[in-house]
N, CA, C and O of each residue as an XYZ file, in Angstrom:
524
protein
N     110.799    125.476    -32.984
C     110.881    126.388    -34.065
C     112.329    127.066    -34.052
O     112.913    127.534    -33.074
N     112.770    127.002    -35.397
C     114.062    127.741    -35.724
C     113.925    128.901    -36.487
O     113.279    128.827    -37.532
N     114.467    130.059    -36.110
C     114.385    131.221    -36.783
C     115.833    131.710    -37.150
O     116.703    131.893    -36.298
N     116.023    131.919    -38.598
C     117.146    132.371    -39.190
C     117.194    133.880    -39.222
O     116.240    134.313    -39.868
N     117.885    134.715    -38.802
C     117.739    136.217    -38.747
C     119.081    136.783    -39.089
O     120.177    136.446    -38.641
N     118.770    137.762    -40.019
C     119.942    138.475    -40.585
C     120.332    139.664    -39.452
O     119.540    139.934    -38.549
N     121.402    140.227    -39.566
C     121.671    141.251    -38.742
C     121.461    142.716    -39.338
O     120.600    143.404    -38.789
N     122.102    143.206    -40.311
C     122.089    144.422    -40.962
C     120.786    144.761    -41.642
O     120.483    144.058    -42.606
N     120.016    145.678    -41.305
C     118.634    145.910    -41.836
C     117.540    145.246    -41.182
O     116.377    145.569    -41.421
N     117.876    144.246    -40.290
C     116.814    143.383    -39.729
C     117.053    143.507    -38.272
O     115.981    143.475    -37.667
N     118.005    143.629    -37.552
C     118.092    143.914    -36.039
C     118.492    145.156    -35.901
O     117.955    145.858    -35.043
N     119.482    145.647    -36.696
C     119.897    146.904    -36.621
C     119.705    147.674    -38.416
O     119.601    147.059    -39.477
N     119.716    148.994    -38.211
C     119.501    149.743    -39.414
C     121.012    149.372    -40.117
O     122.092    149.187    -39.558
N     120.636    149.335    -41.655
C     121.946    148.905    -42.427
C     122.806    150.007    -42.442
O     122.473    151.006    -43.080
N     124.057    149.965    -41.719
C     125.296    150.759    -42.131
C     126.381    150.314    -42.265
O     127.425    150.887    -41.954
N     126.243    148.938    -42.877
C     127.603    148.136    -42.859
C     128.745    148.911    -43.669
O     128.525    149.602    -44.664
N     129.982    148.693    -43.097
C     130.346    147.999    -42.282
C     130.229    148.299    -40.648
O     130.509    147.502    -39.752
N     129.714    149.733    -40.491
C     129.394    149.856    -39.245
C     128.215    149.287    -38.667
O     127.544    148.517    -39.356
N     127.847    149.580    -37.414
C     126.515    148.872    -36.720
C     125.737    150.056    -36.672
O     126.059    151.015    -35.970
N     124.670    150.028    -37.428
C     123.624    150.947    -37.335
C     122.799    150.997    -36.355
O     122.901    149.963    -35.695
N     121.901    151.817    -35.871
C     121.214    151.870    -34.462
C     120.100    150.625    -34.600
O     119.641    150.211    -35.664
N     119.833    150.213    -33.480
C     118.667    149.150    -33.209
C     117.462    149.451    -33.917
O     116.971    150.570    -33.768
N     116.936    148.647    -34.637
C     115.627    148.749    -35.203
C     114.483    148.342    -33.874
O     114.555    147.319    -33.193
N     113.587    149.283    -33.753
C     112.670    149.289    -32.575
C     112.241    147.811    -32.401
O     111.833    147.156    -33.360
N     112.346    147.298    -31.133
C     111.638    146.126    -30.708
C     112.301    144.706    -31.294
O     111.805    143.600    -31.080
N     113.494    144.938    -32.060
C     113.933    143.740    -32.742
C     114.731    142.667    -31.685
O     114.527    141.453    -31.679
N     115.596    143.315    -30.876
C     116.255    142.541    -29.849
C     115.079    142.089    -28.752
O     115.091    140.918    -28.372
N     114.201    142.882    -28.309
C     113.355    142.385    -27.271
C     112.365    141.376    -28.060
O     112.048    140.407    -27.371
N     111.914    141.397    -29.119
C     111.085    140.438    -29.723
C     111.852    139.152    -29.721
O     111.244    138.117    -29.448
N     113.054    139.122    -29.982
C     113.938    137.966    -30.321
C     114.143    137.161    -29.148
O     114.181    135.931    -29.111
N     114.318    138.262    -27.847
C     114.568    137.568    -26.308
C     113.182    136.884    -26.026
O     113.235    135.784    -25.475
N     112.021    137.369    -26.319
C     110.848    136.847    -25.864
C     110.659    135.541    -26.587
O     110.333    134.487    -26.041
N     110.889    135.707    -27.835
C     110.687    134.453    -28.760
C     111.666    133.218    -28.204
O     111.289    132.048    -28.276
N     112.783    133.540    -27.720
C     113.674    132.648    -26.897
C     113.143    132.091    -25.806
O     113.328    130.893    -25.591
N     112.353    132.927    -24.892
C     111.874    132.462    -23.838
C     110.850    131.520    -23.985
O     110.519    130.722    -23.108
N     110.325    131.621    -25.149
C     109.226    130.574    -25.418
C     109.846    129.478    -26.142
O     109.077    128.829    -26.851
N     111.066    129.127    -26.121
C     111.784    128.059    -26.666
C     112.175    128.180    -28.163
O     112.510    127.133    -28.718
N     112.174    129.225    -28.819
C     112.540    129.146    -30.240
C     114.180    129.341    -30.311
O     114.824    130.058    -29.544
N     114.665    128.632    -31.285
C     115.923    128.686    -31.610
C     116.225    129.655    -32.552
O     115.639    129.687    -33.634
N     117.325    130.669    -32.156
C     117.590    131.647    -32.876
C     119.005    131.610    -33.586
O     120.008    131.742    -32.884
N     119.121    131.436    -34.952
C     120.351    131.441    -35.698
C     120.693    132.830    -36.106
O     119.755    133.500    -36.539
N     121.757    133.331    -36.050
C     122.436    134.534    -36.577
C     122.742    133.946    -38.034
O     123.461    132.961    -38.207
N     122.101    134.679    -39.091
C     122.363    134.170    -40.523
C     122.682    135.572    -41.158
O     121.841    136.419    -41.462
N     124.206    135.681    -41.323
C     124.563    136.954    -41.906
C     125.642    136.746    -42.891
O     126.273    135.690    -42.853
N     125.932    137.710    -43.826
C     127.059    137.689    -44.759
C     128.186    138.385    -43.942
O     129.309    138.493    -44.434
N     127.925    138.817    -42.809
C     129.288    139.497    -41.919
C     130.122    138.286    -41.761
O     129.682    137.140    -41.675
N     131.335    138.631    -41.731
C     132.668    137.416    -41.192
C     133.659    138.276    -40.579
O     133.619    139.507    -40.580
N     134.649    137.465    -39.999
C     135.765    138.037    -39.294
C     135.297    138.835    -38.193
O     134.449    138.463    -37.381
N     136.000    140.173    -38.198
C     135.762    141.049    -37.207
C     134.523    141.788    -37.219
O     134.130    142.343    -36.193
N     133.839    141.840    -38.367
C     132.413    142.625    -38.451
C     131.377    141.552    -37.947
O     130.346    141.916    -37.383
N     131.648    140.307    -38.145
C     130.779    139.377    -37.523
C     130.804    139.398    -36.018
O     129.783    139.499    -35.338
N     132.157    139.285    -35.480
C     132.351    139.268    -33.999
C     131.740    140.516    -33.292
O     131.293    140.445    -32.147
N     131.740    141.761    -34.091
C     131.239    142.969    -33.642
C     129.694    142.907    -33.537
O     129.101    143.415    -32.585
N     129.123    142.325    -34.456
C     127.570    141.978    -34.433
C     127.212    140.941    -33.357
O     126.150    141.113    -32.759
N     127.954    139.918    -33.055
C     127.640    139.122    -32.050
C     127.871    139.781    -30.590
O     127.154    139.506    -29.628
N     128.915    140.649    -30.544
C     129.060    141.366    -29.255
C     128.127    142.316    -29.005
O     127.848    142.667    -27.859
N     127.571    142.805    -30.075
C     126.604    143.908    -29.946
C     125.270    143.204    -29.304
O     124.627    143.649    -28.354
N     124.992    141.969    -30.060
C     123.617    141.300    -29.283
C     123.909    140.860    -28.009
O     123.072    141.006    -27.118
N     125.165    140.251    -27.754
C     125.308    139.984    -26.358
C     125.351    140.675    -25.386
O     125.133    140.231    -24.259
N     125.678    142.058    -25.667
C     125.667    143.104    -24.801
C     124.177    143.393    -24.287
O     123.965    143.792    -23.142
N     123.252    143.180    -25.143
C     121.796    143.433    -24.887
C     121.226    142.039    -24.495
O     120.000    141.928    -24.467
N     121.926    141.072    -24.220
C     121.372    139.861    -23.944
C     121.003    138.758    -24.663
O     120.615    137.694    -24.181
N     121.153    139.074    -26.046
C     120.820    138.031    -26.753
C     121.911    137.167    -27.363
O     122.740    137.604    -28.162
N     121.857    135.952    -26.946
C     122.928    134.921    -27.350
C     122.163    133.929    -28.413
O     121.104    133.366    -28.137
N     122.785    133.807    -29.547
C     122.371    132.971    -30.689
C     122.415    131.372    -30.484
O     123.429    130.913    -29.959
N     121.593    130.676    -30.787
C     121.827    129.270    -30.874
C     122.991    128.857    -31.668
O     123.730    127.972    -31.236
N     123.222    129.452    -32.844
C     124.293    129.206    -33.524
C     124.583    130.410    -34.472
O     123.831    131.383    -34.524
N     125.645    130.297    -35.170
C     125.889    131.750    -36.088
C     126.335    131.228    -37.414
O     127.359    130.546    -37.412
N     125.758    131.431    -38.478
C     126.027    131.019    -39.812
C     126.138    129.371    -39.843
O     126.851    128.819    -40.682
N     125.432    128.678    -38.933
C     125.291    127.239    -39.163
C     124.125    126.810    -38.504
O     123.584    127.518    -37.654
N     123.617    125.508    -38.890
C     122.402    124.994    -38.632
C     122.527    124.589    -37.087
O     121.444    124.471    -36.513
N     123.628    124.369    -36.356
C     123.645    123.933    -35.002
C     125.272    124.254    -34.612
O     126.214    124.153    -35.398
N     125.345    124.670    -33.178
C     126.531    125.009    -32.723
C     127.890    124.072    -33.168
O     128.931    124.661    -33.456
N     127.832    122.831    -33.201
C     128.790    122.027    -33.332
C     129.220    121.876    -34.833
O     130.295    121.371    -35.157
N     128.256    122.374    -35.758
C     128.501    122.133    -37.033
C     129.828    122.547    -37.632
O     130.305    123.627    -37.286
N     130.475    121.768    -38.516
C     131.843    122.375    -39.007
C     131.478    123.108    -40.235
O     130.574    122.768    -40.999
N     132.276    124.179    -40.376
C     131.811    124.736    -41.585
C     132.833    124.285    -42.574
O     134.017    124.290    -42.233
N     132.521    123.939    -43.635
C     133.235    123.194    -44.942
C     133.054    124.385    -46.095
O     131.949    124.796    -46.447
N     134.213    124.830    -46.579
C     134.144    125.772    -47.819
C     133.621    125.139    -49.047
O     133.213    125.768    -50.024
N     133.663    123.724    -48.925
C     133.200    123.225    -50.450
C     131.755    122.965    -50.326
O     131.179    122.656    -51.370
N     131.003    123.039    -49.149
C     129.590    122.819    -49.147
C     128.936    123.953    -48.888
O     129.473    124.778    -48.149
N     127.617    124.214    -49.465
C     126.896    125.391    -49.214
C     126.719    125.534    -47.779
O     126.671    124.567    -47.019
N     126.611    126.888    -47.369
C     126.164    127.448    -46.157
C     124.748    127.663    -45.821
O     124.363    128.476    -44.981
N     123.877    126.772    -46.628
C     122.402    126.923    -46.551
C     121.910    126.599    -44.991
O     122.120    125.510    -44.456
N     121.267    127.635    -44.386
C     120.818    127.358    -43.049
C     119.222    126.801    -43.128
O     118.361    127.380    -43.789
N     119.028    125.821    -42.495
C     117.727    125.116    -42.367
C     116.896    125.907    -41.169
O     117.251    125.919    -39.991
N     115.837    126.500    -41.650
C     115.065    127.186    -40.460
C     113.466    126.992    -40.787
O     113.132    126.592    -41.902
N     112.695    127.228    -39.987
C     111.113    127.466    -40.031
C     110.796    128.734    -40.686
O     109.968    128.817    -41.593
N     111.614    129.951    -40.112
C     111.363    130.992    -40.659
C     112.842    131.712    -41.073
O     113.862    131.424    -40.448
N     112.847    132.589    -42.090
C     114.096    133.657    -42.391
C     113.463    134.947    -42.296
O     112.430    135.239    -42.897
N     114.118    135.731    -41.511
C     113.805    137.122    -41.351
C     115.071    138.020    -42.027
O     116.253    138.015    -41.685
N     114.502    138.689    -42.962
C     115.700    139.382    -43.692
C     115.025    140.759    -44.089
O     113.800    140.739    -44.211
N     115.619    141.819    -44.280
C     115.008    142.973    -44.618
C     115.010    142.994    -46.173
O     114.242    143.789    -46.714
N     115.827    142.168    -46.973
C     115.716    141.962    -48.298
C     114.565    141.156    -48.972
O     114.514    140.890    -50.173
N     113.612    140.789    -47.986
C     112.580    140.092    -48.368
C     111.769    140.718    -49.622
O     112.006    141.914    -49.788
N     110.919    140.177    -50.476
C     110.449    140.608    -51.676
C     109.506    142.082    -51.162
O     109.588    143.182    -51.708
N     108.769    141.786    -50.170
C     107.912    142.755    -49.731
C     108.662    143.485    -48.506
O     107.945    144.278    -47.897
N     109.828    143.366    -48.099
C     110.349    144.117    -47.149
C     110.172    143.397    -45.798
O     109.582    142.318    -45.764
N     110.681    143.982    -44.658
C     110.513    143.471    -43.451
C     109.453    143.962    -42.625
O     109.519    145.142    -42.280
N     108.423    143.217    -42.222
C     107.402    143.671    -41.306
C     107.840    144.358    -40.053
O     109.050    144.380    -39.825
N     106.955    144.965    -39.148
C     107.397    145.546    -38.048
C     107.806    144.298    -37.219
O     107.423    143.162    -37.499
N     108.672    144.627    -36.103
C     108.831    143.519    -35.030
C     107.778    143.180    -34.312
O     107.847    142.108    -33.711
N     106.586    143.974    -34.194
C     105.433    143.662    -33.615
C     104.592    142.600    -34.201
O     103.985    141.737    -33.567
N     104.628    142.789    -35.749
C     103.919    141.922    -36.639
C     104.684    140.670    -36.533
O     104.038    139.640    -36.339
N     106.086    140.598    -36.639
C     106.864    139.562    -36.715
C     106.660    138.604    -35.479
O     106.672    137.379    -35.600
N     106.482    139.220    -34.352
C     106.517    138.592    -32.963
C     105.127    137.911    -33.121
O     105.101    136.681    -33.064
N     103.917    138.629    -33.323
C     102.686    138.074    -33.314
C     102.354    136.958    -34.139
O     101.601    136.052    -33.782
N     103.030    137.044    -35.454
C     102.866    135.877    -36.309
C     103.428    134.619    -35.899
O     102.904    133.526    -36.111
N     104.660    134.845    -35.227
C     105.610    133.571    -34.654
C     104.877    133.090    -33.412
O     104.826    131.889    -33.146
N     104.333    133.983    -32.682
C     103.681    133.295    -31.348
C     102.503    132.611    -31.897
O     102.272    131.481    -31.466
N     101.724    133.117    -32.780
C     100.539    132.341    -33.321
C     101.119    131.138    -33.822
O     100.578    130.153    -33.320
N     101.891    130.905    -34.511
C     102.451    129.769    -35.069
C     102.783    128.827    -34.112
O     102.457    127.655    -34.296
N     103.518    129.239    -32.895
C     103.780    128.475    -31.903
C     102.461    127.902    -31.117
O     102.394    126.782    -30.612
N     101.536    128.787    -31.114
C     100.329    128.457    -30.301
C      99.169    128.502    -31.275
O      98.431    129.487    -31.237
N      98.939    127.539    -32.134
C      97.892    127.705    -32.899
C      96.503    127.671    -32.257
O      96.414    127.045    -31.201
N      95.495    128.212    -32.711
C      94.060    128.183    -32.253
C      93.591    126.736    -32.536
O      93.844    126.104    -33.562
N      92.780    126.250    -31.343
C      92.225    124.892    -31.832
C      90.977    125.189    -32.984
O      90.128    126.080    -33.018
N      91.235    124.121    -33.844
C      90.120    124.224    -34.899
C      88.515    124.023    -34.273
O      88.269    123.346    -33.275
N      87.674    124.631    -34.940
C      86.391    124.752    -34.592
C      85.847    123.301    -34.709
O      86.346    122.540    -35.537
N      84.905    122.929    -33.952
C      84.269    121.554    -34.222
C      83.003    121.486    -35.055
O      82.250    120.512    -35.052
N      82.834    122.520    -35.726
C      82.016    122.655    -36.793
C      80.616    123.369    -36.179
O      80.480    123.701    -35.001
N      79.636    123.526    -37.209
C      78.469    124.165    -36.997
C      77.784    123.283    -36.005
O      77.289    123.826    -35.017
N      77.686    121.865    -36.162
C      76.851    121.044    -35.231
C      77.050    121.210    -33.823
O      76.101    121.177    -33.039
N      78.337    121.403    -33.432
C      78.794    121.311    -32.116
C      78.047    122.724    -31.226
O      77.749    122.722    -30.032
N      77.883    123.770    -32.121
C      77.284    124.903    -31.598
C      76.058    124.828    -31.114
O      75.668    125.635    -30.270
N      75.294    123.851    -31.586
C      73.910    123.476    -31.058
C      73.600    122.345    -30.441
O      72.441    121.948    -30.320
N      74.779    121.650    -29.937
C      74.580    120.196    -29.210
C      74.071    120.625    -27.973
O      74.483    121.639    -27.409
N      73.066    119.790    -27.466
C      72.682    119.839    -26.141
C      73.263    118.857    -25.217
O      73.348    117.664    -25.511
N      73.671    119.362    -24.076
C      74.341    118.761    -23.004
C      73.270    117.758    -22.168
O      72.220    118.204    -21.707
N      73.617    116.538    -22.052
C      72.679    115.620    -21.478
C      73.160    115.770    -19.917
O      74.330    115.683    -19.545
N      72.075    116.002    -19.118
C      72.142    116.080    -17.692
C      72.402    114.427    -17.052
O      72.494    114.243    -15.839
């Protein structure tokens, strides 16, 4: 699974160009998802020194990104090609209905990583085992 996550308003409160205080459980949730094999891409409009500050902020808290504003680390950025990031989930405070809590985000993504097995149906509830 790949998650593209914004920085301002999603990991930290939006105080751009400054770095706001961390949104509760944001980095902890992302770290736990990484331990489950999720690749996390920082997907932000920050650039230059402001981008470096955001990466440094996360790194100090143990969060290293799979890629930053790229689909994979080795990707060359070409100003003539769209910077569209391909991911399974996009986490951004500017979503139409806003950003859910990080607890809800984590639970949703973990459920997607480990879907519950489908029921075998009504008939299996009343099957008799043969001895």
